[in-house]
C-alpha positions as CSV (number, residue, x, y, z in Angstrom):
1,M,-81.6,-14.0,5.3
2,I,-79.7,-10.2,5.9
3,T,-78.3,-12.0,9.0
4,H,-76.9,-15.1,7.1
5,A,-75.3,-12.4,4.6
6,A,-73.9,-10.6,7.1
7,K,-72.2,-13.8,8.7
8,R,-70.9,-14.1,5.4
9,S,-69.3,-10.5,4.9
10,M,-72.1,-9.8,2.0
11,I,-74.4,-6.9,2.2
12,C,-78.3,-7.3,1.9
13,T,-80.6,-4.9,3.1
14,L,-84.4,-5.0,3.5
15,N,-84.8,-3.1,0.7
16,D,-83.0,-5.4,-1.6
17,I,-85.4,-8.2,-0.2
18,F,-88.3,-6.0,-1.3
19,Q,-86.8,-4.9,-4.6
20,H,-86.1,-8.4,-6.0
21,S,-88.8,-10.9,-6.5
22,T,-86.8,-14.0,-6.8
23,L,-83.7,-15.3,-5.0
24,A,-81.9,-15.6,-8.4
25,K,-82.4,-11.9,-8.9
26,L,-81.4,-11.1,-5.2
27,A,-78.1,-13.2,-5.3
28,L,-77.3,-11.4,-8.5
29,H,-77.7,-7.9,-7.0
30,I,-75.8,-8.9,-3.7
31,D,-73.2,-10.3,-6.1
32,T,-72.5,-7.0,-7.5
33,Y,-72.1,-5.2,-3.9
34,P,-68.3,-5.3,-2.5
35,S,-68.2,-7.6,0.8
36,F,-67.3,-5.9,4.2
37,T,-65.8,-7.3,7.9
38,S,-67.7,-5.2,10.2
39,N,-70.8,-3.2,11.0
40,I,-68.9,-0.5,12.7
41,S,-66.5,0.3,10.0
42,A,-67.3,2.1,6.6
43,I,-67.8,0.0,3.8
44,T,-65.7,0.3,1.0
45,I,-67.0,0.9,-2.5
46,R,-64.0,2.0,-4.4
47,P,-60.8,1.7,-2.5
48,S,-58.2,4.0,-3.8
49,G,-57.7,7.7,-5.5
50,S,-55.4,10.5,-5.1
51,E,-58.2,12.7,-4.0
52,P,-59.8,12.7,-0.5
53,P,-62.9,10.4,0.0
54,I,-66.6,11.0,-0.3
55,F,-68.7,9.3,2.5
56,F,-72.3,8.3,1.5
57,V,-74.8,8.3,4.3
58,P,-77.6,5.8,4.6
59,D,-81.3,7.4,4.5
60,G,-83.7,7.1,7.3
61,S,-84.4,3.7,6.9
62,G,-80.6,2.5,7.3
63,D,-80.7,1.8,3.3
64,H,-77.4,2.9,1.7
65,S,-78.0,0.9,-1.5
66,Y,-78.1,3.8,-3.7
67,A,-74.4,4.7,-3.0
68,F,-73.4,1.6,-5.1
69,P,-74.8,2.6,-8.3
70,L,-74.1,6.2,-8.2
71,S,-70.5,6.0,-7.3
72,E,-70.2,4.5,-10.8
73,S,-70.9,7.9,-12.4
74,I,-68.6,9.7,-10.3
75,N,-65.8,10.2,-12.5
76,I,-62.9,11.8,-10.4
77,D,-60.3,9.7,-8.8
78,C,-61.2,9.6,-5.1
79,P,-62.2,6.4,-2.8
80,T,-65.8,6.2,-2.1
81,Y,-67.5,4.5,1.1
82,V,-70.8,4.4,2.6
83,L,-71.6,4.6,6.1
84,P,-73.6,1.6,8.0
85,W,-76.4,2.6,10.3
86,P,-75.5,1.8,13.9
87,P,-77.9,-0.4,15.5
88,S,-77.3,0.7,18.9
89,L,-79.0,4.0,18.0
90,D,-82.4,2.7,16.7
91,A,-84.0,3.3,20.0
92,P,-86.5,6.0,20.3
93,S,-84.7,8.0,22.5
94,S,-82.0,8.5,20.3
95,L,-80.9,12.0,18.7
96,I,-79.8,12.8,15.6
97,E,-76.7,14.5,17.2
98,D,-75.9,11.1,18.8
99,L,-76.2,9.2,15.4
100,A,-74.0,12.1,13.7
101,E,-71.3,11.5,16.2
102,K,-71.3,7.8,16.0
103,M,-70.8,8.0,12.3
104,A,-68.3,11.1,12.4
105,N,-66.1,8.7,14.1
106,I,-66.4,5.9,11.8
107,I,-65.2,8.5,9.1
108,I,-62.2,9.2,11.1
109,G,-61.5,5.9,11.6
110,T,-61.2,5.6,7.9
111,Q,-59.8,8.8,7.2
112,S,-57.9,10.2,9.8
113,T,-57.5,13.8,8.7
114,G,-59.3,16.3,6.3
115,P,-60.7,17.7,4.5
116,Y,-64.0,15.6,4.6
117,R,-66.5,15.1,2.1
118,V,-70.2,13.7,3.1
119,C,-73.4,13.1,0.9
120,G,-76.7,11.8,1.7
121,Y,-80.0,11.0,-0.2
122,C,-83.7,11.9,0.9
123,T,-83.6,12.1,4.8
124,G,-80.1,10.8,4.8
125,G,-79.0,14.5,3.6
126,I,-80.2,15.6,7.0
127,L,-77.8,13.3,8.5
128,S,-74.9,14.2,6.5
129,Y,-75.7,18.0,7.5
130,A,-75.3,16.8,11.1
131,I,-72.1,15.0,10.5
132,A,-70.5,17.9,8.8
133,K,-71.6,19.8,11.9
134,Q,-70.0,17.3,14.3
135,L,-66.7,17.0,12.4
136,S,-66.6,20.8,12.2
137,D,-67.1,21.1,15.9
138,M,-64.1,18.7,16.2
139,G,-61.9,21.2,14.3
140,M,-62.0,19.3,11.3
141,E,-62.1,20.9,7.4
142,I,-65.1,20.1,5.6
143,D,-64.6,20.0,2.0
144,F,-68.1,19.1,0.8
145,V,-71.3,18.5,2.0
146,G,-74.0,17.1,-0.4
147,L,-78.0,17.0,0.3
148,I,-79.6,14.9,-2.7
149,D,-83.5,16.0,-3.0
150,T,-83.4,16.2,0.8
151,P,-86.1,18.2,2.7
152,A,-85.3,20.4,5.6
153,P,-86.1,19.0,9.0
154,S,-89.1,21.8,9.1
155,T,-90.8,19.8,6.5
156,F,-91.4,17.2,9.1
157,R,-92.6,19.5,12.2
158,N,-96.2,18.7,11.6
159,D,-95.7,15.1,10.8
160,N,-98.1,12.9,13.5
161,L,-98.3,9.6,11.7
162,T,-98.1,6.5,13.8
163,I,-96.0,3.9,13.0
164,E,-99.0,1.9,11.2
165,Q,-99.9,4.9,9.1
166,R,-96.4,5.3,7.8
167,F,-96.5,1.6,6.8
168,V,-99.7,1.9,5.0
169,M,-98.5,5.1,3.4
170,S,-95.4,3.3,2.2
171,I,-97.8,0.5,0.6
172,S,-100.1,3.2,-1.0
173,D,-97.2,4.7,-2.5
174,C,-96.6,1.4,-4.5
175,G,-100.0,2.0,-6.2
176,N,-98.2,1.4,-9.6
177,I,-97.2,-2.0,-9.1
178,I,-99.3,-3.0,-6.6
179,P,-103.1,-3.7,-7.3
180,R,-105.4,-1.3,-6.0
181,E,-108.1,-3.8,-4.3
182,T,-104.7,-4.9,-2.3
183,I,-103.9,-1.5,-1.1
184,N,-107.6,-1.0,-0.1
185,K,-107.4,-3.8,2.0
186,M,-104.4,-2.5,3.7
187,Q,-106.0,0.8,4.3
188,E,-109.1,-0.6,5.8
189,S,-106.9,-2.4,8.3
190,F,-104.4,-0.2,9.8
191,E,-106.5,1.4,12.2
192,R,-107.2,-2.2,14.3
193,L,-103.6,-3.8,13.5
194,N,-100.6,-3.0,15.2
195,I,-97.6,-2.9,13.0
196,Q,-96.7,-6.7,13.3
197,E,-99.9,-7.7,12.4
198,L,-99.9,-5.3,9.4
199,I,-96.7,-6.8,8.0
200,E,-98.2,-10.1,8.6
201,L,-101.5,-9.2,6.5
202,A,-99.1,-7.8,3.7
203,Q,-97.3,-11.1,3.6
204,K,-100.7,-12.4,3.2
205,L,-101.2,-10.6,0.4
206,K,-98.3,-11.0,-1.1
207,I,-97.1,-7.5,-0.7
208,L,-94.2,-8.3,1.1
209,P,-92.2,-11.8,0.6
210,K,-92.9,-14.2,3.3
211,A,-89.1,-15.0,3.3
212,I,-88.8,-11.7,5.4
213,P,-88.7,-12.6,9.1
214,I,-91.4,-10.7,10.8
215,K,-88.8,-9.3,13.5
216,I,-86.4,-7.6,10.7
217,A,-89.6,-6.1,9.1
218,V,-90.7,-4.4,12.3
219,D,-87.2,-3.3,13.3
220,H,-87.1,-1.9,9.7
221,Y,-90.1,0.3,10.2
222,K,-89.7,1.1,13.7
223,R,-86.2,2.8,12.7
224,I,-87.8,4.8,9.7
225,H,-90.7,6.0,12.3
226,N,-88.0,6.9,14.9
227,Y,-85.7,8.6,12.5
228,V,-88.7,11.0,11.4
229,D,-89.3,11.6,15.2
230,M,-85.2,12.4,15.3
231,I,-85.7,15.0,12.6
232,K,-88.7,16.6,14.0
233,I,-86.9,18.0,17.0
234,Y,-83.6,18.5,15.2
235,A,-83.0,22.2,14.7
236,P,-79.9,22.4,12.2
237,P,-77.3,24.5,14.0
238,P,-75.2,27.1,11.7
239,L,-72.3,25.2,9.7
240,H,-69.9,27.5,7.9
241,S,-69.3,25.3,4.8
242,T,-70.8,25.6,1.4
243,I,-73.9,23.1,0.9
244,H,-74.8,21.5,-2.5
245,L,-78.3,20.5,-2.8
246,F,-79.4,18.6,-5.7
247,Y,-83.2,18.7,-6.2
248,A,-85.3,16.8,-8.6
249,L,-86.8,18.8,-11.4
250,E,-90.1,16.7,-11.6
251,K,-91.8,17.6,-8.2
252,P,-95.0,15.5,-6.8
253,D,-97.9,18.0,-5.3
254,Q,-96.9,17.3,-1.5
255,G,-99.0,20.4,-0.3
256,D,-96.1,22.1,1.6
257,H,-95.2,25.8,0.8
258,T,-91.3,25.1,0.7
259,S,-89.2,26.4,-2.4
260,P,-88.7,23.1,-4.8
261,Q,-85.2,24.3,-5.4
262,T,-84.2,24.8,-1.8
263,H,-86.8,22.3,0.2
264,G,-86.8,24.8,3.3
265,W,-83.1,25.1,3.4
266,D,-83.0,28.4,2.3
267,K,-84.1,29.3,5.8
268,I,-81.4,27.6,7.4
269,I,-78.3,28.3,5.4
270,P,-77.2,31.7,3.9
271,S,-77.7,32.0,0.0
272,S,-73.9,32.6,0.0
273,R,-73.3,29.2,1.0
274,L,-76.1,27.2,-0.4
275,F,-75.7,26.0,-4.1
276,T,-78.8,24.5,-5.5
277,N,-78.4,22.1,-8.7
278,P,-81.2,20.5,-10.8
279,V,-81.3,16.8,-11.7
280,P,-83.7,15.3,-14.2
281,G,-86.5,13.0,-12.7
282,N,-88.5,12.9,-9.5
283,H,-87.3,12.1,-6.1
284,I,-87.5,8.2,-7.1
285,T,-86.2,8.2,-10.7
286,L,-83.2,11.0,-10.1
287,M,-81.6,7.8,-8.6
288,S,-83.4,4.8,-10.3
289,D,-83.2,5.7,-13.7
290,K,-79.9,5.2,-15.2
291,L,-79.6,8.4,-17.3
292,N,-80.8,10.4,-14.4
293,R,-78.4,9.0,-12.1
294,M,-75.3,9.6,-14.4
295,L,-76.2,13.3,-14.9
296,L,-76.3,13.4,-10.8
297,G,-73.0,11.5,-10.9
298,N,-71.5,14.1,-13.2
299,A,-72.9,16.9,-11.6
300,L,-71.3,15.5,-8.2
301,S,-68.0,15.4,-10.1
302,R,-68.1,18.6,-11.4
303,I,-68.6,20.1,-7.9
304,L,-66.3,17.7,-6.2
305,K,-63.4,19.2,-8.5
306,E,-64.1,22.7,-7.4
307,P,-66.5,22.2,-4.4
308,N,-66.2,26.1,-3.3
309,T,-66.4,27.7,-6.4
310,Y,-69.0,25.9,-8.3
311,T,-71.9,27.7,-10.1
312,S,-75.0,25.6,-11.0
313,K,-75.7,24.9,-14.3
314,P,-78.8,22.9,-15.9
315,L,-78.9,19.4,-16.9
316,S,-80.0,18.2,-20.1
317,R,-81.6,14.9,-20.6
318,K,-80.4,13.2,-23.6
319,P,-81.0,9.4,-25.0
320,L,-79.0,6.8,-23.7
321,D,-78.4,3.8,-25.3
322,T,-78.5,1.4,-22.5
323,D,-81.5,0.2,-20.2
324,N,-82.5,1.8,-17.0
């Protein structure tokens, strides 16, 4: 399905298939995305504007779907783009610097001169930082680097999960929508099954749609696993630009000792260049909840107007007369 969509210049990610239970819902969702013509070019969300564009970066699974609804809440006159994940860099031996170099070239192919603006959600924020560093090393002007609830790479130093454990953990995190007995069956199986067998079991248990080709699902989880390996060995070099970190106000108990406001970035970035910005919701709902997403977009807009002089302000959540 993903391949057929791409051949027709439409965007359909594996996450889209996971999140839309019927073909009708999936078709409606895909229809809201702009089309694209090449998987090595920036994908246009908003085509024009008087100010420099902002480039959104995919997360560690290669998913960039968050950027489309978020862009609707950015109320400044600038083009917005999303960067595709280069399939050639899915190999386990790849470095985040290689990925950043590829994406920096995609950005330059779209916007030949600076100033440049990049932003990433979740672990995609780490890639945003690496892209900004790559552009800076090329002598380009950096105007804005945004990290949306992004943990510092040091958070992953002790992550020794296998790909099978990571897959089962992602299933367990959906306990609010997947029956507990179904999750238990997955947890009981991961030690004796490989990733392909676990995905087949998940389809049999109706956790994953059977319409998803096994190879595409396996590649999806390999990409996530390989990206964590990239992050674990990445030591962010100094970047002489202001960094804007947007952190979720509702924090799950993750058992780490990093500040919930800085996510460990304060150990990398001097306080004079690290601005923290609170956003209502948790790591998921700051983006999935319409009001939270609107407030995040408003905060982004304020900062983009004056990226080097902004002082963070608390965001208040008020009722919205529309559904999430």
